[in-house]
C-alpha positions as CSV (number, residue, x, y, z in Angstrom):
1,M,0.2,-0.2,0.2
2,T,1.7,3.2,-1.2
3,D,1.2,6.4,1.3
4,R,-0.8,8.2,-0.7
5,V,-3.3,4.9,-0.6
6,R,-2.8,4.6,3.4
7,L,-3.5,8.1,3.9
8,A,-6.9,8.3,2.1
9,V,-7.8,4.6,3.6
10,H,-7.3,6.6,7.0
11,E,-8.9,9.3,6.3
12,A,-11.7,7.4,5.4
13,L,-11.4,5.5,8.5
14,L,-11.5,8.4,10.7
15,G,-13.5,10.7,8.8
16,R,-11.3,13.6,8.8
17,E,-8.3,14.8,6.9
18,Q,-5.0,14.6,8.3
19,R,-2.8,17.3,8.5
20,D,1.0,17.9,8.3
21,L,1.5,19.0,12.2
22,L,5.4,20.5,11.7
23,S,6.1,23.5,10.4
24,D,9.9,24.0,8.8
25,E,10.7,26.0,12.0
26,D,9.7,23.0,14.5
27,R,11.8,20.7,12.4
28,L,15.0,23.5,12.2
29,R,14.8,23.4,16.6
30,F,15.0,19.5,16.2
31,A,18.1,19.5,13.6
32,G,21.5,18.7,15.1
33,Q,19.5,17.4,18.4
34,R,20.6,13.9,19.8
35,V,17.8,11.9,20.3
36,L,17.1,8.8,22.4
37,I,13.6,6.4,21.5
38,T,13.0,3.8,23.3
39,G,10.8,1.0,21.9
40,A,11.9,2.8,18.2
41,G,11.3,-0.7,16.5
42,G,7.4,-0.2,17.6
43,S,4.6,1.2,15.4
44,L,4.9,4.4,17.3
45,G,8.4,4.3,18.1
46,S,9.2,4.0,14.4
47,E,7.1,6.6,13.4
48,L,8.8,9.1,15.8
49,A,12.4,7.8,14.5
50,R,10.8,8.5,10.9
51,Q,9.8,11.7,12.0
52,V,12.8,12.7,14.2
53,A,14.9,11.4,11.4
54,A,13.8,13.9,8.5
55,C,14.8,16.7,10.8
56,R,18.1,15.6,10.6
57,P,19.3,15.0,14.6
58,A,22.7,15.2,15.1
59,R,22.2,11.5,16.1
60,L,19.4,9.2,16.3
61,T,20.1,6.0,19.3
62,L,17.0,3.5,18.2
63,F,16.5,1.4,21.7
64,E,14.5,-1.9,21.3
65,Q,13.6,-5.2,22.8
66,C,12.6,-6.9,19.5
67,E,15.8,-7.5,17.6
68,Y,13.5,-8.2,14.5
69,N,11.9,-4.8,14.6
70,L,15.3,-3.1,15.3
71,F,16.4,-4.5,12.5
72,H,13.6,-3.1,10.3
73,V,13.6,0.0,11.5
74,E,17.2,0.4,11.4
75,R,17.3,-0.1,7.2
76,E,14.2,1.7,6.6
77,L,16.0,5.0,8.1
78,A,19.3,4.3,6.8
79,A,18.2,4.1,3.2
80,A,15.5,7.4,3.6
81,W,18.0,9.2,5.6
82,P,21.8,8.2,4.8
83,D,23.4,11.0,6.5
84,V,21.7,11.0,9.8
85,P,24.1,9.3,12.5
86,L,22.4,5.9,13.6
87,D,22.9,3.7,17.0
88,P,20.9,0.9,16.9
89,V,20.9,-0.3,20.7
90,L,19.3,-4.3,21.6
91,G,18.0,-3.8,25.1
92,D,15.4,-3.9,27.3
93,V,13.7,-1.0,29.5
94,S,13.3,-3.2,32.5
95,R,17.0,-3.4,32.5
96,L,18.9,0.0,34.2
97,R,21.9,-1.2,33.2
98,Q,21.4,-1.4,29.3
99,L,19.8,2.2,29.7
100,R,22.1,3.9,31.6
101,S,25.0,2.7,28.8
102,A,23.1,3.6,26.2
103,C,22.4,7.0,27.7
104,Q,26.1,7.6,28.8
105,Q,26.8,6.7,24.9
106,A,24.2,8.7,23.6
107,R,24.3,11.8,25.5
108,P,20.8,12.7,23.9
109,H,19.3,16.0,24.5
110,V,15.6,14.3,24.7
111,V,14.6,10.4,25.4
112,Y,11.1,9.9,23.5
113,H,10.0,6.6,26.1
114,A,7.2,4.6,23.8
115,A,8.3,1.0,24.8
116,A,5.2,-0.4,26.8
117,Y,3.5,-3.2,26.6
118,K,0.1,-2.3,25.4
119,H,-2.4,-5.2,24.4
120,V,-5.1,-4.6,27.1
121,T,-6.3,-8.2,27.3
122,M,-2.9,-9.8,26.8
123,V,-1.7,-7.4,29.7
124,E,-4.7,-8.6,31.9
125,R,-3.1,-11.8,32.1
126,A,0.3,-10.7,32.5
127,V,0.2,-8.5,35.4
128,C,4.0,-8.7,36.8
129,P,5.7,-8.7,33.2
130,A,3.5,-5.1,32.9
131,V,4.4,-3.9,35.9
132,E,7.9,-4.6,35.0
133,T,8.0,-3.0,31.8
134,N,5.3,-0.7,32.1
135,V,6.1,0.8,35.7
136,F,9.9,0.1,36.0
137,G,10.9,0.5,32.6
138,T,9.6,4.4,32.9
139,L,11.6,4.9,36.2
140,F,14.7,3.2,34.7
141,T,14.3,5.3,31.7
142,A,13.6,8.4,33.9
143,R,16.4,7.4,36.0
144,A,18.8,6.9,32.8
145,A,17.7,10.6,31.5
146,A,18.0,12.6,34.3
147,E,21.6,11.1,34.7
148,V,22.8,12.4,31.4
149,G,20.8,16.0,31.3
150,A,18.0,14.7,29.1
151,R,14.8,15.8,28.9
152,L,11.8,13.3,29.0
153,V,8.6,12.5,27.3
154,V,7.0,9.4,28.0
155,V,4.4,8.6,26.0
156,S,1.2,7.2,27.4
157,S,-2.6,6.2,26.9
158,D,-6.0,7.6,27.5
159,K,-6.9,4.1,29.3
160,A,-4.9,5.5,32.1
161,A,-7.9,7.7,32.9
162,Q,-10.0,5.4,35.4
163,P,-8.4,2.5,34.7
164,R,-10.0,-1.0,34.3
165,S,-7.3,-3.3,32.7
166,V,-3.8,-3.4,34.1
167,M,-2.6,-1.8,31.3
168,G,-4.2,1.6,32.1
169,A,-3.2,0.9,35.6
170,T,0.3,0.4,34.7
171,K,0.3,3.2,32.5
172,R,-1.4,5.8,34.9
173,L,1.6,4.8,37.6
174,A,4.2,5.1,35.0
175,E,3.0,8.8,34.3
176,L,3.1,9.4,38.4
177,V,6.5,7.4,38.3
178,A,7.9,9.7,35.5
179,L,6.7,13.1,37.3
180,A,7.9,12.3,40.6
181,E,11.1,12.8,39.4
182,A,11.1,16.1,38.3
183,D,13.2,18.2,39.8
184,S,14.6,22.2,39.0
185,I,16.8,20.5,36.1
186,F,15.3,17.4,35.1
187,R,12.3,17.9,32.5
188,P,9.6,14.8,32.3
189,L,6.2,15.6,30.8
190,A,3.9,12.2,29.7
191,V,1.6,12.6,26.4
192,R,-1.7,11.3,26.4
193,F,-3.9,10.0,23.6
194,G,-6.2,7.0,22.5
195,N,-6.1,4.3,19.7
196,I,-3.4,4.4,16.6
197,L,-5.3,3.1,13.8
198,G,-3.5,0.5,12.1
199,S,-1.1,0.0,14.4
200,S,0.4,-3.9,15.1
201,G,-2.2,-6.0,16.6
202,S,-4.6,-2.8,16.5
203,L,-8.5,-3.4,15.6
204,V,-8.3,-2.6,12.5
205,E,-5.5,-4.5,11.6
206,I,-7.6,-7.7,12.8
207,L,-10.5,-6.6,11.3
208,I,-8.2,-6.6,7.7
209,A,-7.0,-9.7,8.0
210,R,-10.3,-11.2,8.8
211,I,-11.9,-9.7,5.8
212,Q,-9.2,-10.7,3.5
213,A,-9.6,-14.2,4.6
214,G,-13.4,-13.9,4.6
215,L,-14.0,-14.5,7.9
216,P,-16.9,-12.5,9.9
217,I,-15.9,-9.3,11.3
218,Q,-15.8,-9.8,15.4
219,L,-16.9,-6.8,16.9
220,T,-17.0,-6.3,21.2
221,D,-19.9,-4.0,21.0
222,P,-21.0,-1.7,17.7
223,D,-21.5,1.1,20.0
224,A,-18.1,1.2,21.9
225,T,-15.9,4.1,21.1
226,R,-12.7,4.9,20.6
227,Y,-10.5,7.4,19.9
228,F,-8.1,6.9,17.0
229,M,-5.8,8.9,15.2
230,T,-3.0,8.0,12.9
231,A,0.9,7.4,13.9
232,R,1.8,10.5,11.9
233,E,-0.9,12.7,13.6
234,A,0.1,11.3,17.2
235,V,4.0,11.3,16.8
236,G,3.7,15.4,15.4
237,L,1.8,16.3,17.8
238,I,4.0,14.6,20.6
239,L,7.1,15.9,19.2
240,K,4.9,20.0,19.4
241,A,4.0,18.9,22.8
242,D,8.1,18.8,23.9
243,L,8.7,21.9,22.4
244,I,5.8,23.8,24.4
245,G,5.5,21.6,27.6
246,R,6.8,22.2,31.3
247,A,7.9,19.5,33.9
248,G,5.7,18.0,35.7
249,E,2.9,18.2,33.7
250,I,0.2,15.6,31.5
251,Y,-0.5,16.7,28.0
252,W,-3.2,15.3,26.1
253,L,-3.6,15.2,22.0
254,D,-7.0,16.6,20.5
255,M,-7.9,13.3,18.5
256,G,-10.9,14.5,17.3
257,A,-14.7,13.1,18.0
258,P,-14.7,9.4,19.2
259,V,-15.3,6.8,16.7
260,R,-18.1,4.2,16.9
261,I,-16.8,1.1,16.6
262,G,-19.9,-0.2,14.7
263,D,-19.1,2.9,12.0
264,L,-15.7,2.0,11.5
265,A,-16.3,-1.6,11.1
266,L,-18.9,-0.7,7.8
267,R,-16.5,1.8,6.5
268,L,-13.9,-0.7,6.6
269,L,-15.9,-3.0,5.0
270,A,-17.2,-0.4,2.2
271,I,-13.0,0.1,1.5
272,A,-12.7,-3.1,1.4
273,G,-16.0,-3.8,-1.1
274,E,-14.3,-1.1,-3.5
275,A,-11.3,-3.0,-3.8
276,G,-13.0,-5.8,-4.9
277,L,-12.9,-8.0,-1.6
278,R,-16.2,-9.9,-0.8
279,P,-18.8,-8.9,2.1
280,V,-18.4,-10.7,5.2
281,P,-21.1,-10.5,8.3
282,I,-20.4,-8.8,11.6
283,E,-20.7,-11.2,14.5
284,V,-20.8,-9.1,18.2
285,I,-18.9,-11.2,20.8
286,G,-19.1,-8.3,23.8
287,L,-16.5,-6.4,25.9
288,R,-13.1,-8.2,26.8
289,P,-12.0,-8.1,30.2
290,G,-10.5,-5.3,30.8
291,E,-12.4,-3.0,28.4
292,K,-14.7,-0.1,28.5
293,L,-17.7,0.9,26.3
294,R,-16.0,4.3,26.4
295,E,-12.9,5.7,27.0
296,D,-12.4,8.6,29.0
297,L,-10.6,11.8,28.1
298,T,-9.2,12.6,31.9
299,S,-9.9,11.8,35.4
300,Q,-7.7,12.0,38.8
301,G,-8.1,15.3,39.7
302,L,-6.9,16.7,35.9
303,D,-7.9,19.8,34.7
304,L,-8.1,20.2,30.9
305,S,-6.7,23.6,29.9
306,R,-5.8,25.0,26.4
307,T,-2.2,25.6,25.5
308,T,-0.6,27.7,22.6
309,H,-1.3,24.7,20.3
310,G,-4.8,24.0,19.2
311,R,-4.7,20.4,19.4
312,I,-2.9,19.9,22.6
313,W,-4.3,20.5,26.2
314,V,-2.4,20.4,29.5
315,A,-4.1,18.0,31.8
316,R,-3.1,20.1,35.1
317,Q,-3.4,18.0,38.3
318,R,-2.7,18.0,42.2
319,A,0.7,17.6,43.2
320,I,1.6,14.3,43.5
321,D,2.3,12.3,46.3
322,V,5.8,11.5,45.8
323,G,6.2,9.2,48.9
324,R,3.2,7.4,48.0
325,V,4.7,7.0,44.8
326,R,8.0,5.4,46.5
327,R,6.0,3.3,48.3
328,A,4.2,1.7,45.8
329,L,6.9,1.0,43.7
330,R,9.0,-0.9,46.6
331,A,5.6,-3.1,47.2
332,L,5.5,-3.7,43.4
333,R,9.2,-4.5,43.5
334,D,8.5,-7.3,45.9
335,D,5.5,-8.1,43.9
336,V,7.7,-8.7,41.1
337,R,10.8,-10.5,42.6
338,R,8.4,-12.9,44.0
339,H,6.3,-13.2,41.2
340,D,3.1,-12.5,42.8
341,P,0.7,-11.0,40.1
342,M,-2.0,-11.2,43.0
343,S,-0.4,-8.9,45.3
344,A,0.6,-7.0,42.3
345,I,-2.9,-6.0,41.4
346,T,-3.5,-5.2,45.2
347,D,-0.5,-3.0,45.3
348,L,-1.7,-1.3,41.7
349,C,-5.0,-0.5,43.4
350,A,-3.6,1.0,46.0
351,A,-1.2,3.6,43.8
352,V,-3.8,4.0,41.4
353,P,-7.2,4.9,43.5
354,D,-9.6,4.6,40.6
355,F,-8.4,1.5,39.3
356,V,-10.8,-1.3,39.2
357,A,-9.4,-4.7,38.2
358,S,-11.5,-7.3,36.6
359,R,-12.7,-10.5,37.6
360,E,-10.5,-11.9,35.3
361,A,-7.8,-10.4,36.0
362,R,-7.8,-11.7,39.3
363,Q,-8.8,-15.1,38.4
364,V,-5.9,-15.3,36.1
365,A,-3.1,-13.8,38.7
366,A,-4.7,-16.3,41.4
367,M,-4.1,-19.2,39.3
368,T,-0.8,-17.5,38.3
369,A,0.1,-17.6,41.8
370,V,-0.7,-21.0,42.9
371,H,2.1,-22.1,40.6
372,A,4.3,-19.5,40.5
373,T,8.3,-19.7,41.7
374,P,9.9,-16.8,43.5
375,T,12.8,-15.6,41.1
376,H,16.0,-13.5,42.0
377,D,16.4,-11.6,38.7
378,A,15.2,-8.8,39.5
379,D,17.3,-8.7,42.8
380,W,19.8,-6.1,41.4
381,R,17.0,-4.0,40.2
382,A,15.5,-3.8,43.7
383,A,18.8,-2.7,45.0
384,E,18.6,0.2,42.6
385,I,14.7,1.4,43.8
386,A,15.6,1.1,47.3
């Protein structure tokens, strides 16, 4: 699919036009900077890498856990922007030593933290890995960035608002963890937005695959609504937020009106029909564990206010209780070390008071805890958090 065709499809699905959000002046402000991106091989991280590379940075470091994804994003960027120095680093954000090494070598001006476990239903069944990657991965990224004087932009999610999933709760706590690291010099901020249209494992990707296979489209609920934007739009706004942002704040990207899932499916079927594919029926399967009928814009005492950019809002909030965040980290550190998902859910609920854990998440956690074997793999990381 060419870029022009992809753009047309995305605009048809969203029901609105896409615009180039970065000006030439914006790009000049990123030119000559050293940039490090975690999760650089993912759908959002790779788009971040493309748009940053187009700004001609002094150096671009790609930090990624998946070898296959890292291989492909490096090849793509090297072909498209051969004059941009690239440093591909195979690493895991839950390993502080690896992050410190990458940051010490790259000396980035800015770190964009896009690495996370994001699939709601999968993360419901993997509480401890989600805590380790989403929460402690953010803590370690913040610590490594602060040590080299880099500013930090944490990529968050609308599912962090009034979370009903483990994924949402860990992303909310990740926001708090990053912002709690702020001081007079270190400048972390978080950026929230909704679903990325067509990202890996996304609803659209799944629906397209089923249509191509001639299988019925499965929808959780046709009346469910979600906020959607393209990776190109999201990244443009993330970079703009970095330019206008202030430390210790959460920024909300305006994604337009929420899209009804049933309408999205009908638009996709119409596009498929124009491409010569046969129509398939729609099956309603009901909401899955951790899913909401409608996503929330904000919660947790956040008050949305306008910024200098029309599509970026700042969600000002009450002062963060740093002591409470530290206590939550110590408790969750021990939960991960023991591989105790039931305790992890309890401690997540304490750290994020409006988190409501699903019955299914608790059931899976209880079954997992019965068969779990304590691990000492995280012992050295525990010492770093104490």
